[in-house]
Every structure is written in C-alpha cells, then in structure tokens.
N, C-alpha and C positions, 0 to 999 in steps of 0.2 A: 710790360705786356706788349708784344709786336704790335697788336691791332687797336689799341686803345686810345690814340688820338682821336681819329674821327668820330667814334662813339662819345667820348669826353667832349670833342667840341660841338656836337649836334646838340648834347644836353645842354652844354653852355650857352650855345647859339638861341636857345628858346628861353633862357633866364636873364640875358644879358641886354633885353631891350629895353627902352621905356616904352612899356605897353601902351596902348591905346585902346579906347573902349570899344567892344565890339570886334575884340579879336578873334580869328579863327583859330583854332589848333590844326597843326599840320602833324598826323602821325607817321608818316612814313618812314620807314627804315631802311638803311643802307645794308646791304649784305655786301661783306667785304671778301676779298679774292686774295689769294698770293702773290698776284701780278705785280711788276714794280714799272715805274716811270725814270727814263734818264733826265737828271737835273737839268741837262739844256734844253729839254722839252717843255720846262714850265714857261719860258716866256710866250712860246708858241700858246700853250693853253689860254695865259691871261689874254693875249690878243684875239682869239676865237670867242673868248667868254666875253669881251668889250664889244666885239662887232655884233653879238648876238642881244647884248644891252642896248646897243644903239638902234637895231633893227626893231626892237620892242618899245623902246621909249624915247627914241631919238637922243638928244643930248641932255636930257633932263634925268639922270642917272649920276650916282657918284660911286667909284670905285675905292672900297675902304682899306683892302686887306686882302693879302694871298698867303697863305698858311700851307705848310707840307709836313708830311710825316716821313722822314727817314726810315729806310729799310732796318737800319742798324743805329745804335746808340754814338753819339757826336764822340764820347769819350773812349771808343775802342777803334778798332779797324774801320774804316768807314771810306767807300769810294764814291758817296754821293748819291747813290741807287735811292731814289724815292719811291714810295709806296703809296702815297695818294696826295693829290691838290686840292684845296679849297679857296676859291676866289668869291670873295665878299662884295655884294653891289647894294646898292639903295636907291630906291626910285620913287617918285611922287605921281599922284594920277588924279584924275576924279577930282580935280581943285575949284572951289566956288569961293563965294565970300564968306563962308560959315565952316568950311572942313576941307580937308584932300584926305586922300589913302596914301600912306607911306608903308613900303613894302620893303624887307631884305631879303636878296636872293641868295643862297648858298649854292653855288656852281662845284658841285664834288666830283672829282676823276680819280679813276683808278685805270690802269693801264689798258683795259678794254671798254670801260664804260662810264658813261657821264650822266649824272642826276642834278636837277634843279630843285632846291627846298625853299620855296616863299613862305616868308612869315609876316603879318602885319606887325609894324613898330619901326623902332628909331634904332640905329646902331650910333654907339657912343664910344668915346675914347680915343677916337683917331681923328685925324684930319683927312679929306679927300685927295687919292692920288692921281686923279684925272691931268692936272697940270703940272704936278711935281716933277723936277728933273731926276730920272733914274739912269745913271750913267755905268754903274756896275750890274753885270748880270747876275742871274742866280750863281752860276758856276764860278764867277770871279768872287763874289762874295763869299762862298764857301771854299775855295781857296784861300781867301786871306784870313778867313776865321781860323781853320785849321793850321795855317803857318805860324800863328801867333804863338808865343810861348805861354800864354795863360791857360790855366786848366781848362778843359773843355766840359760842358755842363752834361750830367748824366740825363741826356732828354733824346729824344727822337724827332723834338719837334723845332720848327723854323716859321717865321713869319715876316712878310714885307708889310712895314706900316708906317705911319708919320702922327706919332703919339701927340696928344693934345696935352701942353704943361705949362708953367710960368715961363719958360725959356723957348724960344723957337729953335727948330732945329730941321737938317735935312730929312728925308725918307730913311727910314732904317731897314735893314734884315737885321732881325734878332734870332739868335739861336739860343734855344734853352728853354726854361720854365720858370714857374714863380719864384723859384729858389735860387736860380742861377743863369744869368744869360751873358752872351757877348754880342755887342751890337756892332754892327757894321754899317757905316755913313754910305749909302747909296750914291752919294756923288765924289766924295772923298777917298774913300777907302779906307777910312780911319778906324781903327777896333778898339771900342772900348768895352769896360764889364759891368757899366751902367747906364741908366737912361738920361740922354742928353737933354731931354726935355724937362729933365728935374736935377741940373747941376747941383754939387756937393758945395761948389763955392758959393751958391748963394743961399746956402741953408736949407735947401728945399729936400723932402723925401718923398719918393714915389709911392703914391697911394697903395695901401695894403689890397693885395689882390689883382692888380692891374695885369693885364694880359702883356708878355706871356709870363 
C-alpha cells in the first residue's frame, strides 16, 4: 500500500515510548497527498528540523532517527523518489529535583507540508545522532544499497539510526522492514544484511520486533 508507512509509523510512535504518568494523547491525523520529495532534499529537511529544535530548546535535544517512505518498492525499478520524511527528536524541559518533562517530536514532511507531532514519553532502542559521524548522504547510501547484488527488501521504508546493542557500530542507513533489511554504514559505506549492533559472530540475535 503506497501510503501505509506514515500511518503505521505514527501508530507505532504512540506505542513505542516508555510512557510517563500524566501523558497527554495527541490525536492529530496526517492527511497524505500524492506529492513526492527528491532524495537529495532529505538532508536539508534534517538540517531545518534540527535548527527548529535548537531554537526551541537550545542544545538540550536528541536527534534519534530520520525515516523515509519511498514512492516505490525497493525491489522494483526505483529512482529514489521519496513520498514522506519523518525526523524524530527528544527534548527535556521543566527539570527540577523531582521530575522533568520528556517529549518526543515527530517532524513529518510531505512535498508541500510539514507537521510536528509532540508526545510525552521516551524514545528507545537508538543512540542519539547529534554528534555521530555521518559521511554518506541519503543519495549515496541509496546508490550503494541498490548497487549490491543482495536481494532488495520488498519495502518502501528506510531509516537513518544508530541502534543500541551489545556491539558498538557507526550510524546506519537501514532499508527494508522487520522481515528483510540492508544496512549501509553511514561512515564506511559497507553494506550488510544484518544489524551490526548484534553481530552473529558473538552469538547475539536482534530482539524480535526491533525497528525496522
């Protein structure tokens, strides 16, 4: 289904936090269009969203993920056209000796619209990307993934993240879904078909249900 990712993502966003007491529900709904975004523009969207977070909370924010939905499946003819982009941040405010407000923000972009979805709670399973080295652009990571001989996942999803696991790794561009992924190292450009934070050589298995 062409537009299923963003709706699925927003639903997952609401249940993936470690919830805090007194959380307020955000029932905003995103109306999708048939507009598209060039893959080369994703980095600019990340920069503008990070600037917005800085203006709002200064340096006290964490950038955790950038997720995109392609216009076509990865295992068919695909020129990299993007349908939607979601940048995930977390910020802490109103800190005192006993409590603090922790809010996750989902900046959601379509070709001609941008919406922000805040929800109280904690983002889990990722390391912050703020200070991480990211040498490959989205376009370079996509080209490396498509150039490999490995079968492409039947998915329209991709995500830039640094997974938490027993083994440290660089930030990763992850193309695919829970069933099949190709991981592109954001520093070296190496392409793998498994999560480098859970190397098979150490006998570790990725937890069931981990994104993507």
